C-alpha positions as CSV (number, residue, x, y, z in Angstrom):
1,X,13.4,21.2,-28.0
2,X,16.9,22.1,-28.9
3,X,19.8,21.1,-26.4
4,X,21.8,24.5,-25.5
5,X,24.1,23.2,-23.2
6,X,27.0,22.2,-25.1
7,X,26.5,26.0,-26.8
8,X,26.3,27.7,-23.2
9,X,29.6,26.0,-22.3
10,X,31.6,26.1,-25.2
11,X,30.8,30.1,-25.5
12,X,31.7,30.6,-22.0
13,X,34.8,28.7,-21.6
14,X,35.9,30.3,-25.0
15,X,35.2,33.7,-23.4
16,X,37.3,33.1,-20.2
17,X,40.1,31.3,-21.8
18,X,40.9,33.6,-24.6
19,X,44.8,34.3,-24.1
20,X,45.6,37.6,-22.8
21,X,41.9,38.5,-21.8
22,X,41.6,37.3,-18.0
23,X,44.8,35.1,-17.9
24,X,47.5,34.1,-20.0
25,X,49.6,31.2,-19.1
26,X,52.6,30.8,-19.7
27,X,52.7,34.5,-19.5
28,X,56.1,36.7,-21.0
29,X,57.3,37.5,-17.8
30,X,55.4,34.9,-15.1
31,X,53.9,31.9,-15.2
32,X,50.3,33.4,-14.8
33,X,49.9,36.6,-16.0
34,X,46.6,38.4,-15.5
35,X,44.7,41.1,-17.9
36,X,48.0,41.7,-20.1
37,X,46.1,41.5,-23.4
38,X,49.2,39.9,-25.2
39,X,49.6,36.2,-26.6
40,X,51.7,33.7,-27.8
41,X,51.9,30.4,-29.5
42,X,52.7,28.5,-26.5
43,X,49.8,30.4,-24.4
44,X,47.5,29.6,-27.7
45,X,48.2,26.1,-27.1
46,X,48.3,25.9,-23.7
47,X,44.7,27.0,-23.3
48,X,43.6,25.3,-26.3
49,X,44.4,21.9,-24.2
50,X,42.9,23.7,-21.3
51,X,39.1,24.4,-23.1
52,X,39.6,20.7,-24.9
53,X,39.7,19.5,-21.3
54,X,37.0,21.3,-19.8
55,X,34.8,20.7,-22.8
56,X,34.6,17.0,-22.4
57,X,34.2,17.2,-18.8
58,X,31.0,19.6,-18.9
59,X,29.7,17.8,-22.0
60,X,30.5,14.4,-21.5
61,X,31.5,13.5,-18.0
62,X,28.9,16.1,-16.5
63,X,26.4,15.9,-19.3
64,X,25.6,19.9,-19.1
65,X,22.0,20.0,-20.9
66,X,19.4,23.2,-21.0
67,X,16.1,23.1,-22.9
68,X,14.9,26.6,-23.8
69,X,11.1,26.5,-24.8
70,X,7.9,23.9,-23.9
């Protein structure tokens, strides 16, 4: 059996934390902007740090595991 938990967590977090797709922190005009489809270097750095922190929490601290198959 293979463990699909880390793959699932990484894909979902990548989709949710893509800068400019749903939110952008920091934004160009406000601190948080929603759905503007723009990005900046600072925004990429902030989203990368948030992605790493949430990945560590879900995979190491909580230990998300998903088994597919028998």
